N, CA, C and O of each residue as an XYZ file, in Angstrom:
860
protein
N       1.004      9.795     68.131
C       1.987     10.197     66.932
C       2.147      9.594     66.107
O       2.184     10.023     64.954
N       2.362      7.844     66.594
C       2.719      6.989     65.585
C       1.382      6.536     64.543
O       1.710      6.179     63.411
N       0.561      6.538     64.730
C      -0.585      6.052     64.049
C      -0.760      7.180     63.308
O      -1.237      6.938     62.199
N      -0.458      8.770     63.617
C      -0.723      9.521     62.899
C       0.200      9.767     61.503
O      -0.111     10.072     60.352
N       1.332      9.518     62.092
C       2.194      8.964     60.858
C       2.552      8.033     59.966
O       3.460      8.103     59.138
N       1.777      7.129     60.174
C       1.543      5.951     59.645
C       0.473      6.037     58.967
O       0.332      5.109     58.171
N      -0.385      6.847     58.980
C      -1.656      7.156     58.247
C      -1.367      8.068     57.168
O      -1.820      7.816     56.051
N      -0.602      9.193     57.385
C       0.261      9.980     56.629
C       1.036      9.106     55.495
O       0.823      9.114     54.283
N       1.799      8.505     56.078
C       2.609      7.652     55.098
C       1.759      6.640     54.016
O       2.059      6.345     52.860
N       0.942      6.349     54.586
C      -0.154      5.609     53.515
C      -0.658      6.132     52.503
O      -0.889      5.587     51.423
N      -0.891      7.462     52.889
C      -1.508      7.923     52.147
C      -0.349      8.441     50.324
O      -0.842      8.665     49.218
N       0.940      8.464     50.637
C       1.580      8.817     49.553
C       2.502      7.308     49.233
O       3.482      7.249     48.491
N       1.842      6.040     50.073
C       2.501      4.830     49.473
C       3.376      4.412     50.484
O       4.054      3.419     50.222
N       3.541      5.028     51.759
C       5.181      4.471     52.234
C       4.423      3.674     53.482
O       3.234      3.900     53.706
N       4.847      3.146     53.928
C       4.513      1.927     55.090
C       5.564      1.907     56.293
O       6.695      1.471     56.081
N       5.259      2.297     57.338
C       6.221      1.850     58.793
C       6.230      0.192     58.541
O       5.314     -0.557     58.203
N       7.641     -0.075     58.845
C       7.631     -1.715     59.386
C       7.871     -2.080     60.580
O       8.941     -2.007     61.186
N       6.857     -2.484     60.938
C       6.613     -3.044     61.954
C       7.902     -4.035     62.657
O       8.257     -3.878     63.825
N       8.393     -4.855     61.922
C       9.211     -5.818     61.830
C      10.772     -5.193     62.131
O      11.562     -5.832     62.828
N      11.018     -4.288     61.719
C      12.231     -3.417     61.971
C      12.109     -2.356     62.618
O      13.134     -1.688     62.749
N      11.024     -1.922     63.142
C      10.858     -0.477     63.937
C      11.168     -1.172     64.992
O      10.808     -2.344     65.114
N      11.964     -0.457     66.000
C      12.053     -0.530     67.490
C      11.671      0.505     68.749
O      11.757      1.712     68.520
N      11.367      0.178     69.707
C      11.166      0.988     70.797
C      11.795      1.481     72.184
O      11.495      0.790     73.158
N      12.555      2.486     72.384
C      13.520      2.564     73.236
C      13.155      3.710     73.877
O      12.782      4.755     73.345
N      13.320      3.391     75.474
C      12.331      4.700     76.366
C      13.868      5.192     77.417
O      14.262      4.585     78.413
N      14.550      6.559     76.743
C      15.789      6.643     77.526
C      15.880      7.426     78.914
O      15.740      8.648     78.875
N      16.076      6.878     79.974
C      16.535      7.360     81.288
C      14.935      7.365     82.266
O      14.531      8.222     83.052
N      14.304      6.088     81.846
C      13.098      5.985     82.352
C      13.001      4.218     82.610
O      13.653      3.348     82.033
N      11.732      4.028     83.903
C      12.043      2.559     84.180
C      10.890      1.996     83.569
O      10.913      0.777     83.741
N       9.964      2.337     82.977
C       9.193      1.866     82.426
C       8.774      2.717     81.016
O       8.906      3.923     80.811
N       8.349      1.909     80.321
C       7.660      2.172     79.180
C       6.576      2.309     78.667
O       5.918      1.286     78.857
N       5.960      3.149     78.029
C       4.293      2.907     77.588
C       4.463      1.801     76.111
O       5.372      1.815     75.281
N       3.349      0.973     76.162
C       3.837      0.194     74.468
C       3.356      1.136     73.572
O       2.542      1.952     74.006
N       3.777      1.203     72.123
C       3.837      1.892     71.351
C       3.274      0.947     69.837
O       4.032      0.077     69.408
N       2.127      1.170     69.227
C       1.693      0.234     68.389
C       1.609      1.150     66.795
O       1.602      2.341     66.484
N       1.561      0.020     66.158
C       1.066      0.865     64.642
C      -0.273     -0.202     64.540
O      -0.317     -1.387     64.872
N      -1.136      0.492     64.071
C      -2.182     -0.215     64.122
C      -2.572     -1.179     64.988
O      -3.016     -0.619     65.990
N      -2.633     -2.623     65.111
C      -2.837     -3.807     66.024
C      -1.621     -4.140     66.750
O      -1.446     -4.413     67.938
N      -0.880     -4.061     65.840
C       0.808     -4.476     66.181
C       1.576     -3.678     67.321
O       1.436     -2.455     67.326
N       2.083     -4.055     67.933
C       3.139     -3.547     69.302
C       4.319     -3.875     68.807
O       4.642     -4.988     68.391
N       5.279     -2.459     68.864
C       6.617     -2.791     68.349
C       7.280     -3.058     69.530
O       6.896     -2.556     70.586
N       8.311     -3.855     69.461
C       9.398     -4.329     70.105
C      10.262     -3.406     70.889
O      10.879     -2.567     70.233
N      10.418     -3.418     72.242
C      11.072     -3.075     73.029
C      12.287     -3.202     73.363
O      12.670     -4.239     73.905
N      13.096     -2.202     73.111
C      14.769     -2.703     73.529
C      15.347     -1.894     73.952
O      15.099     -0.688     73.952
N      16.790     -2.830     74.663
C      17.771     -1.418     75.595
C      18.701     -0.910     75.190
O      19.539     -0.363     75.906
N      18.760     -1.002     73.666
C      20.080     -0.409     72.937
C      19.336     -0.909     71.570
O      18.490     -1.803     71.560
N      19.787     -0.187     70.411
C      19.917     -0.210     69.216
C      20.695      0.773     68.412
O      21.166      1.804     68.894
N      20.840      0.317     66.836
C      22.084      1.043     65.900
C      21.618      1.950     65.273
O      20.915      1.620     64.318
N      21.812      3.447     65.544
C      21.164      4.105     64.720
C      22.491      5.248     63.728
O      23.383      5.985     64.147
N      22.151      4.993     62.691
C      23.333      6.366     61.775
C      24.712      5.544     62.268
O      25.710      6.146     61.869
N      24.940      4.697     62.799
C      26.389      3.833     62.926
C      26.735      3.559     64.388
O      27.518      2.729     64.851
N      25.726      4.732     65.190
C      26.086      4.438     66.815
C      25.112      3.644     67.534
O      24.014      3.501     66.995
N      25.321      3.112     68.641
C      24.465      2.363     69.612
C      24.036      3.570     70.610
O      24.828      4.255     71.257
N      22.627      3.693     70.604
C      21.882      4.288     71.741
C      21.233      3.548     72.575
O      20.351      2.875     72.041
N      21.371      3.405     73.899
C      21.450      3.053     75.038
C      20.303      3.460     75.614
O      19.784      4.475     75.150
N      19.707      2.826     76.651
C      18.434      3.489     77.461
C      19.080      4.491     78.878
O      18.554      5.328     79.611
N      20.222      4.004     78.803
C      20.894      4.708     79.848
C      21.656      6.432     79.576
O      22.130      7.375     80.210
N      21.323      5.943     78.046
C      22.001      7.434     77.118
C      23.610      7.126     77.492
O      24.252      8.144     77.749
N      24.122      6.245     77.537
C      25.707      6.087     77.983
C      26.143      5.811     76.657
O      25.581      5.131     75.799
N      28.010      6.882     76.562
C      28.254      6.149     75.189
C      29.343      5.345     75.396
O      30.242      5.168     74.574
N      29.251      4.710     76.812
C      30.351      3.934     76.846
C      30.050      2.362     75.682
O      30.843      1.734     74.981
N      28.708      2.203     75.902
C      28.367      1.157     75.123
C      28.872      0.795     73.519
O      29.162     -0.251     72.939
N      28.807      2.394     73.089
C      29.000      2.740     71.763
C      30.438      2.876     71.630
O      31.011      2.375     70.662
N      30.938      3.384     72.344
C      32.469      3.302     72.246
C      33.292      1.712     72.176
O      34.275      1.622     71.441
N      32.899      0.677     72.856
C      33.511     -0.355     72.804
C      32.886     -1.125     71.832
O      33.112     -2.325     71.987
N      32.139     -0.837     70.829
C      31.524     -1.175     69.793
C      32.354     -0.458     68.452
O      32.414     -1.003     67.350
N      32.898      0.703     68.736
C      33.386      1.504     67.701
C      35.074      0.688     67.850
O      35.708      0.426     66.828
N      35.464      0.461     68.840
C      36.731     -0.197     69.079
C      36.813     -1.555     68.406
O      37.721     -1.888     67.645
N      35.726     -2.343     68.777
C      35.442     -3.708     67.949
C      35.761     -3.464     66.447
O      36.667     -3.851     65.709
N      34.494     -2.546     66.253
C      34.737     -2.456     64.659
C      35.913     -2.082     64.043
O      36.188     -2.371     62.878
N      36.814     -1.269     65.000
C      37.972     -0.700     64.274
C      38.915     -2.167     64.248
O      39.163     -2.764     63.200
N      39.277     -2.514     65.303
C      39.891     -3.623     65.413
C      39.819     -4.463     64.371
O      40.723     -4.506     63.536
N      38.536     -5.366     64.289
C      38.175     -5.545     62.951
C      38.527     -5.334     61.668
O      38.908     -6.184     60.863
N      38.383     -4.125     61.493
C      38.959     -3.167     60.438
C      40.229     -3.732     60.055
O      40.459     -4.492     59.115
N      41.459     -2.997     61.381
C      42.556     -3.273     61.213
C      42.753     -4.648     61.160
O      43.381     -4.874     60.126
N      42.496     -5.819     61.846
C      42.556     -7.189     61.398
C      42.608     -7.508     60.031
O      43.466     -8.320     59.685
N      41.738     -6.951     59.054
C      41.628     -7.478     57.754
C      42.635     -6.639     56.869
O      42.668     -6.826     55.653
N      43.402     -5.774     57.446
C      44.618     -5.160     56.808
C      46.037     -5.549     57.472
O      46.950     -4.725     57.431
N      46.258     -7.072     58.213
C      47.079     -7.087     58.306
C      48.003     -7.615     57.503
O      49.096     -7.946     57.962
N      47.659     -7.784     56.048
C      48.950     -8.093     55.009
C      49.451     -6.899     54.937
O      50.676     -6.994     54.857
N      49.042     -5.640     54.923
C      49.880     -4.428     54.672
C      50.829     -4.157     55.970
O      52.034     -3.910     56.011
N      49.834     -4.293     57.057
C      50.554     -3.845     58.514
C      52.043     -4.699     58.303
O      53.071     -4.070     58.552
N      52.165     -6.304     57.790
C      53.216     -6.373     57.600
C      54.209     -6.796     56.490
O      55.181     -7.547     56.574
N      53.745     -6.162     55.496
C      54.472     -5.654     54.618
C      55.373     -5.275     54.620
O      55.353     -4.201     55.221
N      56.983     -5.690     54.016
C      58.050     -5.003     53.920
C      58.104     -4.055     52.235
O      58.990     -3.323     51.795
N      57.357     -4.284     51.892
C      57.163     -3.590     50.389
C      56.770     -2.304     50.851
O      57.439     -1.352     50.448
N      55.671     -2.056     51.734
C      55.320     -0.913     51.940
C      55.444     -0.192     52.956
O      55.134     -0.704     54.031
N      56.041      1.527     52.934
C      56.780      2.030     53.853
C      55.995      2.243     54.862
O      54.782      2.037     54.814
N      56.573      2.647     55.807
C      55.644      3.298     57.109
C      55.090      4.549     57.185
O      54.249      4.800     58.048
N      55.395      5.226     56.525
C      54.396      6.551     55.893
C      53.292      6.169     55.485
O      52.245      6.647     55.924
N      53.344      5.031     54.369
C      52.116      4.682     53.970
C      51.250      3.872     54.773
O      50.064      4.128     54.980
N      51.736      3.111     55.116
C      51.365      2.331     56.467
C      50.254      3.524     57.106
O      49.036      3.428     56.958
N      50.790      4.413     57.681
C      50.137      5.312     59.003
C      49.236      5.875     57.850
O      48.093      5.715     58.278
N      49.172      6.354     56.818
C      48.280      7.308     56.277
C      47.187      6.532     56.098
O      46.099      7.004     56.429
N      47.257      5.243     55.562
C      46.228      4.251     55.293
C      45.418      4.013     57.111
O      44.309      3.480     57.142
N      45.818      4.274     57.922
C      45.507      3.419     59.359
C      44.689      5.062     59.655
O      43.508      5.027     59.998
N      45.228      6.123     59.534
C      44.873      7.126     59.921
C      43.554      7.290     58.990
O      42.549      7.734     59.545
N      43.499      7.008     57.810
C      42.379      7.067     56.786
C      41.246      6.177     56.634
O      40.206      6.353     56.000
N      41.707      4.990     57.468
C      40.682      3.895     57.182
C      40.155      3.213     59.158
O      39.134      2.791     59.701
N      41.465      3.464     59.522
C      40.894      2.394     60.951
C      40.433      3.559     61.976
O      39.500      3.396     62.762
N      41.222      4.805     61.878
C      40.820      5.900     62.810
C      39.551      6.682     62.518
O      39.389      7.586     63.338
N      38.956      6.631     61.935
C      37.545      7.269     61.351
C      36.553      6.059     61.670
O      35.330      5.987     61.782
N      37.250      5.447     61.735
C      36.050      4.026     62.149
C      36.226      3.840     63.718
O      35.299      3.257     64.280
N      37.026      4.153     64.301
C      37.048      4.160     65.965
C      36.376      5.375     66.506
O      35.616      5.394     67.474
N      36.770      6.460     65.719
C      36.160      7.729     66.094
C      34.712      8.053     65.258
O      34.426      9.244     65.138
N      33.989      7.265     64.801
C      32.865      7.798     64.083
C      31.943      8.352     65.126
O      31.514      7.540     65.946
N      31.532      9.720     65.237
C      30.573     10.628     66.131
C      31.264     10.726     67.057
O      30.508     10.565     68.015
N      32.460     10.929     67.495
C      33.219     10.829     68.654
C      32.916     12.483     69.507
O      32.973     12.789     70.698
N      32.561     13.348     68.174
C      32.231     14.508     68.439
C      31.561     14.853     69.797
O      31.902     15.792     70.517
N      30.636     14.033     70.033
C      29.837     13.871     70.819
C      29.703     12.981     72.159
O      28.715     12.762     72.859
N      30.964     12.571     72.264
C      31.335     11.752     72.978
C      31.297     12.577     74.283
O      31.488     13.791     74.204
N      30.981     11.789     75.907
C      31.979     12.507     76.879
C      33.264     12.071     77.094
O      33.750     11.468     76.138
N      34.066     12.217     78.217
C      35.318     11.618     78.240
C      35.646     11.562     79.576
O      35.835     12.591     80.224
N      35.754     10.188     80.167
C      36.507      9.778     81.577
C      37.776      9.196     81.261
O      38.350      9.154     80.173
N      38.250      8.595     82.780
C      39.474      8.334     82.723
C      39.429      6.957     81.952
O      40.104      6.906     80.924
N      38.604      5.660     82.379
C      38.219      5.161     81.571
C      38.089      4.845     79.924
O      38.644      3.942     79.298
N      37.402      5.623     79.553
C      37.289      5.893     78.297
C      38.672      6.250     76.976
O      38.856      5.926     75.803
N      39.538      7.238     78.203
C      40.551      7.608     77.032
C      41.549      6.177     77.551
O      42.128      5.600     76.630
N      41.641      5.915     78.217
C      42.391      4.255     78.653
C      42.267      3.523     77.506
O      43.225      3.295     76.768
N      41.154      3.141     77.303
C      40.238      2.399     76.589
C      41.239      2.584     75.013
O      42.068      1.781     74.586
N      40.792      3.987     74.356
C      41.066      4.410     73.610
C      42.469      4.209     72.728
O      42.747      3.627     71.680
N      43.293      5.095     73.823
C      44.539      4.970     73.690
C      45.394      3.721     73.711
O      46.368      3.739     72.958
N      45.222      2.790     74.344
C      45.521      1.619     74.628
C      45.230      0.554     72.948
O      46.064     -0.182     72.422
N      43.688      0.853     72.422
C      43.991      0.164     71.201
C      44.763      1.058     70.341
O      45.518      0.515     69.535
N      44.723      1.967     70.362
C      45.974      2.949     69.589
C      47.121      2.677     69.380
O      47.609      2.637     68.251
N      47.787      2.428     70.530
C      49.022      2.108     71.171
C      49.309      0.663     70.129
O      50.038      0.479     69.154
N      48.401     -0.159     70.841
C      48.459     -1.640     70.282
C      48.585     -2.047     68.536
O      49.300     -2.928     68.057
N      47.578     -1.031     67.731
C      47.900     -1.055     66.439
C      48.972     -0.234     66.139
O      49.391     -0.540     65.023
N      49.605      0.670     66.630
C      51.175      1.472     66.301
C      52.304     -0.104     66.597
O      53.065     -0.608     65.772
N      52.110     -0.448     67.673
C      52.911     -1.355     67.843
C      53.100     -2.515     66.690
O      54.171     -2.983     66.304
N      51.879     -2.828     66.279
C      51.766     -3.848     65.267
C      52.360     -3.170     63.817
O      53.190     -3.865     63.232
N      52.137     -2.365     63.435
C      52.560     -1.749     62.192
C      54.124     -1.328     62.383
O      54.890     -1.716     61.500
N      54.555     -0.718     63.248
C      55.986     -0.935     63.832
C      57.231     -2.271     63.946
O      58.461     -2.291     63.909
N      56.174     -3.289     64.096
C      56.771     -4.646     64.385
C      57.306     -4.597     65.597
O      58.466     -4.940     65.824
N      56.516     -4.175     66.451
C      57.234     -3.953     68.252
C      56.565     -5.195     68.768
O      55.408     -5.525     68.505
N      57.339     -5.795     69.464
C      56.721     -7.334     70.609
C      56.405     -6.633     71.609
O      56.454     -5.405     71.671
N      56.016     -7.485     72.563
C      55.715     -7.162     74.035
C      57.107     -7.165     74.706
O      57.281     -6.398     75.653
N      58.073     -7.938     74.309
C      59.342     -8.374     74.857
C      60.456     -7.436     74.577
O      61.567     -7.677     75.048
N      60.206     -6.185     73.708
C      61.020     -5.215     73.481
C      61.215     -4.119     74.357
O      62.089     -3.258     74.264
N      60.180     -4.239     75.362
C      60.157     -3.197     76.144
C      60.107     -1.705     75.701
O      60.582     -0.828     76.422
N      59.578     -1.457     74.615
C      59.450      0.447     74.386
C      58.036      0.496     75.272
O      57.054     -0.239     75.379
N      58.456      1.726     75.832
C      57.247      2.363     76.028
C      56.508      3.151     75.223
O      56.961      3.391     74.105
N      55.344      3.661     75.583
C      54.080      3.908     74.943
C      54.711      5.335     74.645
O      54.560      5.450     73.429
N      55.137      6.117     74.961
C      55.835      7.379     74.427
C      56.667      7.363     73.490
O      56.387      8.036     72.498
N      58.076      6.516     73.510
C      58.379      6.141     72.453
C      57.659      5.792     71.135
O      57.997      6.223     70.033
N      56.657      4.986     71.372
C      55.868      4.334     70.237
C      55.246      5.597     69.327
O      55.239      5.701     68.100
N      54.768      6.449     70.260
C      53.924      7.489     69.195
C      55.122      8.516     69.194
O      54.781      9.563     68.644
N      56.243      8.525     69.583
C      57.460      9.395     68.834
C      57.947      8.973     67.404
O      58.316      9.722     66.500
N      57.880      7.852     67.403
C      58.101      7.184     66.252
C      57.559      7.158     65.094
O      58.083      6.988     63.993
N      55.791      7.446     65.564
C      54.980      7.634     64.773
C      54.573      8.765     64.432
O      53.889      8.924     63.421
N      54.909      9.679     65.177
C      55.212     11.372     64.871
C      53.719     11.844     64.985
O      53.344     12.908     64.491
N      52.644     10.736     65.870
C      51.322     11.118     65.847
C      50.923     11.488     67.575
O      51.688     11.088     68.453
N      49.815     12.185     67.887
C      49.257     12.063     69.223
C      48.364     10.869     69.846
O      47.795      9.977     69.217
N      48.382     11.032     70.928
C      47.244      9.525     71.385
C      45.898      9.832     70.670
O      45.644     10.906     70.125
N      45.082      8.780     70.738
C      44.060      8.808     70.378
C      42.983      9.764     71.022
O      42.133     10.416     70.417
N      43.248      9.693     72.657
C      42.011     10.947     73.114
C      42.506     12.327     72.656
O      41.719     13.208     72.310
N      43.742     12.470     72.666
C      44.002     13.850     72.102
C      43.581     14.062     70.649
O      43.316     15.236     70.394
N      43.444     13.102     69.522
C      42.830     13.607     68.876
C      41.235     13.626     68.651
O      40.637     13.944     67.623
N      40.810     13.283     69.641
C      39.474     13.105     69.929
C      39.081     14.300     70.370
O      38.158     15.009     69.969
N      40.175     14.537     71.582
C      39.575     16.414     72.238
C      39.527     17.405     71.062
O      38.605     18.178     70.802
N      40.652     17.248     70.419
C      40.529     18.075     69.093
C      39.413     18.415     68.281
O      39.193     19.533     67.814
N      38.580     17.188     68.108
C      37.848     16.931     67.038
C      36.705     17.771     68.057
O      36.154     18.817     67.714
N      36.539     17.249     69.041
C      35.572     17.613     70.454
C      35.366     19.251     70.329
O      34.283     19.784     70.088
N      36.710     19.996     70.556
C      36.543     21.023     70.430
C      36.206     21.860     68.929
O      35.473     22.836     68.772
N      36.884     21.229     68.071
C      36.317     21.874     66.496
C      34.483     21.630     66.534
O      33.660     22.345     65.963
N      34.306     20.855     67.072
C      32.678     20.966     67.162
C      31.859     21.502     67.745
O      30.813     21.976     67.303
N      32.384     21.483     69.186
C      32.122     23.059     70.073
C      32.242     24.295     69.604
O      31.392     25.141     69.882
N      33.335     24.582     68.813
C      33.502     25.718     68.263
C      31.911     25.827     67.003
O      31.233     26.844     66.856
N      31.775     25.034     66.573
C      30.256     25.267     64.950
C      29.582     25.488     66.200
O      29.000     26.572     66.242
N      29.483     24.718     67.313
C      27.799     25.223     67.994
C      27.528     26.513     68.647
O      26.537     27.139     69.024
N      29.094     26.695     68.627
C      29.134     28.482     69.524
C      29.311     29.278     68.333
O      29.625     30.452     68.528
N      29.215     29.001     67.487
C      29.285     30.051     66.150
C      27.823     30.091     65.692
O      27.528     30.829     64.752
N      26.705     29.199     66.414
C      25.351     29.391     65.726
C      25.173     30.568     66.150
O      26.055     31.207     66.725
N      23.550     31.165     65.824
C      22.584     32.079     66.076
C      22.198     31.253     67.673
O      22.035     30.071     67.973
N      22.167     32.249     68.276
C      21.796     32.163     70.118
C      20.281     31.307     70.008
O      19.969     30.385     70.762
N      19.538     31.775     69.032
C      17.866     31.045     68.802
C      18.100     29.343     68.725
O      17.243     28.578     69.168
N      19.415     28.840     68.082
C      19.313     27.545     67.507
C      19.207     26.609     68.721
O      19.718     26.907     69.800
N      18.523     25.458     68.512
C      19.016     24.404     69.853
C      19.921     23.900     70.265
O      19.860     23.355     71.367
N      20.857     23.905     69.663
C      22.443     23.196     69.635
C      23.157     24.313     70.680
O      23.884     24.050     71.638
N      22.878     25.176     70.369
C      23.200     26.621     71.020
C      22.781     26.529     72.446
O      23.448     26.495     73.481
N      21.330     26.496     72.196
C      20.743     26.845     73.587
C      20.975     25.424     74.821
O      20.567     25.412     75.983
N      21.598     24.541     74.240
C      21.879     22.921     74.961
C      23.127     23.349     75.735
O      23.416     22.725     76.756
N      24.109     24.667     75.203
C      25.183     24.661     76.060
C      25.095     25.401     77.656
O      25.963     25.370     78.527
N      24.090     25.894     77.692
C      23.503     26.630     78.925
C      22.544     26.424     79.726
O      22.283     26.962     80.802
N      21.761     25.206     78.865
C      20.965     24.471     79.734
C      20.928     23.612     80.976
O      21.680     22.643     81.089
N      20.063     23.958     81.906
C      19.987     23.199     83.240
C      18.690     22.239     83.303
O      17.579     22.571     82.889
N      18.927     21.319     83.734
C      17.822     20.669     84.337
C      16.887     21.028     85.302
O      17.168     21.643     86.330
N      15.654     20.608     84.944
C      14.339     21.248     86.250
C      14.921     21.071     87.352
O      15.619     20.066     87.489
N      14.816     21.738     88.108
C      15.336     21.762     89.757
C      16.902     21.782     90.225
O      17.399     21.719     91.350
N      17.378     21.874     89.166
C      19.247     21.747     89.011
C      19.568     20.023     89.272
O      20.719     19.647     89.494
N      18.745     19.338     89.230
C      18.870     17.905     89.026
C      18.873     17.232     87.996
O      18.131     17.643     87.105
N      19.745     15.879     87.703
C      19.350     15.343     86.746
C      18.955     14.244     87.047
O      19.393     13.733     88.077
N      17.835     13.424     86.088
C      16.744     12.136     86.553
C      17.709     11.216     86.479
O      18.787     11.231     85.883
N      17.024     10.143     87.382
C      17.566      8.903     87.786
C      18.071      7.784     86.623
O      17.389      7.420     85.664
N      19.171      7.420     86.886
C      19.485      6.668     85.560
C      20.194      7.475     84.805
O      20.423      6.909     83.736
N      20.684      8.604     84.852
C      21.131      9.468     83.828
C      22.851      9.608     83.908
O      23.457     10.111     84.854
N      23.378      9.121     82.858
C      25.063      9.485     83.208
C      25.342     10.289     84.359
O      24.429     11.114     84.402
N      26.202     10.497     85.404
C      26.914     11.652     86.019
C      27.573     12.635     85.335
O      27.444     13.841     85.543
N      28.454     11.998     84.319
C      29.217     12.792     83.595
C      28.611     13.181     82.304
O      27.953     12.349     81.679
N      28.782     14.397     81.847
C      27.974     14.745     80.572
C      29.470     15.251     79.793
O      30.653     15.206     80.129
N      28.600     15.837     78.367
C      29.436     16.201     77.234
C      29.975     17.503     77.861
O      31.143     17.776     78.139
N      28.933     18.200     78.012
C      29.272     19.803     78.580
C      30.272     19.732     79.623
O      31.086     20.656     79.587
N      30.485     18.543     80.904
C      31.694     18.964     81.773
C      32.570     18.737     81.146
O      33.544     19.472     81.316
N      32.671     17.712     80.195
C      33.522     17.252     79.539
C      34.849     18.474     78.566
O      36.060     18.573     78.368
N      33.559     19.163     78.238
C      34.210     20.178     77.540
C      34.736     21.203     78.649
O      35.937     21.388     78.842
N      33.946     21.709     79.202
C      34.537     22.415     80.183
C      35.762     21.815     80.791
O      36.562     22.704     81.084
N      36.227     20.494     81.112
C      37.092     20.512     81.137
C      38.508     20.391     80.679
O      39.575     20.305     81.287
N      38.041     20.420     78.877
C      39.168     20.754     77.884
C      39.597     21.947     77.559
O      40.580     22.295     76.903
N      38.378     22.823     78.322
C      38.708     24.349     78.121
C      39.802     24.773     79.484
O      40.649     25.665     79.529
N      39.445     23.862     80.426
C      40.490     24.109     81.645
C      41.920     23.865     81.487
O      42.839     24.529     81.966
N      41.995     22.685     80.650
C      43.259     22.316     80.517
C      44.107     23.104     79.419
O      45.300     22.988     79.140
N      43.143     23.927     78.891
C      43.997     25.001     77.953
C      43.887     26.670     78.833
O      44.167     27.777     78.374
N      43.513     26.399     79.852
C      43.554     27.516     80.207
C      42.535     28.334     79.822
O      42.760     29.477     80.221
N      41.566     28.249     79.252
C      40.294     28.929     78.559
C      39.269     29.326     79.939
O      39.076     28.479     80.812
N      38.611     30.792     80.019
C      37.277     30.377     80.896
C      36.325     29.937     79.932
O      35.211     29.556     80.293
């Protein structure tokens, strides 16, 4: 398949870069070498695609850690704005929600949800708000009080709202669309392959519905 793609691309003046192309096998212990001509493509355990990190375990936690790191770096570069006394709180929060939040929640609609994931996101969210509000650790102010002062929800709740909107788009698709079919798809024999994550996006979506009292 790779050779066929390369041959067709050459007919219109395009070329597959062997240096930039990587190969990753998801959920398998062994991988068949992939070649272009006489060159073998490098095999990797994870790679970045459209801003998201894809790993061989097909788990989102690697990507989430990277998103939090990128968002923390973005937040740090704006530290002069957060410490400024000439910029009011409303403007700071608008900047935070329009710059930092999109960075940390990039492609979050497809993430699964676990207690550890929610905790990591909410800890980052709370730490940012405390910096914006100028709250120090010795002030002994609870996280609930911080959210009340900024009048915003937790990051895990914002993520859940986006996931539900995404699910709504899928459920409104025609039934023959692949995305719609995955909502009811089950693995062969009802079992997931080894090395696949035990918690899935669909299981997370069902938990969202249960929390809302919906079937």
